[in-house]
C-alpha positions, 0 to 999 in steps of 0.5 A: 152657887145660885143659879137665877132662872132665865126668862122665858120669851113670854116674860120678856115680852110682858116686861116690855109691855109693862114697861111701856104701859107704866110710862104712859103707853109710849116709850123710846127704844133706849128706855125700853131696853133699860126698863126691861133689862135688855141689850139694843141687840136683844131687844129688836127681835122681841119688838119685831114680834110684838109689832107684827102680831099687834101688841104694839104700834111704832110712832114716829114723832119728828126725829123720835120713835116711840113704841106704843102699847095697842089695845090688844097689847093691854088686854093681853097683859091684863089677861095675863096678870089675872092668870098669874094671880090665879096660878100664884093663889094655888102655888103653881108657876105661871111661866 
């Protein structure tokens, strides 16, 4: 039987921020759920953490709510990608 390793919290945070950045920097929660492969129930604590730590901001436009990646969130993703490239170059797991 093949076992699929579970994602760490950091991987999920990064998946959420990558999805938002890839979509032009802002995304509705439903699209985050699909792109980060989470359920509505599971995504909320991750969004709360990212919001409270300044990686994301919530933007309300009329009736729509968007999650927007901040400068801090973008910088974190860039640095994390550099670290992943470095660890891959040496054959070490990043997470």
